[in-house]
C-alpha positions, 0 to 999 in steps of 0.5 A: 583447969584446962592445962592438964587436958591439953598437956603434951602427955595427954595429947600424946595419949590421943594419937592412937585415936587419931590413927584409928579414925584416919585408918577408917577414913582410908579404908572407906575411900579405898573401898570406894575406889576399889573398882577403879579410879573415880572422882571423890568429893573429899569435903564431906569426908573431911567434915565427917572425919573432923567431927569424928576426931573431935567426938572421940578425942574431945568427948569420948563419943563416936558420931560416925562410923565413916562407912560410905553407906551409913546414915549420918548422926542427927547431931551431924545433920543438925550442925550442918543445918545450923549455919544456913538456918541462922542466916535466915535470921540475920536481919531479924536478929539485928532488930529484935535481939532484946526479945531473946531475954524477955521472960523465962526460958519456958515462956520463950519456948511456949512463944516459939511453939505458938508462932507459925514460922518454919525457920524458927521451928527449924532452929528450935529443933536443931538446938534441941538436937544439939542440946540433947546429944550434948546432955547424953554425952555428959550424962554417960561420962558421969555414969561411967565415972560413978560406975568405976574405971572399968566402965570408963575403959569400955567407952570410946577412946577408953577415957583418954578424951578431953571431957573425962578429966573435966568431968572428974573435976566436976564430979570430984571423982 
């Protein structure tokens, strides 16, 4: 199912997306050093760029404008927080992993909401953010497919992302 998406021809269509994103990064860094040389921490810039490249070429969705003083997306913040928050559960998860499958998802959510444990609520909020963002992206792809080729062309990446062909197979369009 993934073979057509990762073909050389399809990957070649993504090159303009890569150039557009990297040119925005270049412009932002050039603007930052426009007043003279200064030290720049490139790790956050590379993380933002990587998410934007994955977002546009993989999902046809823009997570970040890559401008210096813009607010980061809630998805980006959630992804950054996920690892450190999950590390707080490493010990507990090793002993209580079986609890993750007890009851229905609705009941487990109810229990999580009842427990007065900030770290657990942080994980819940992070998972909610990631899930809702993913669902919104998927639903926007479905709507664009149902609205026709013009709607797809108006989306980020003009329908040349990886998710669109997979969504076409899912919806049969």
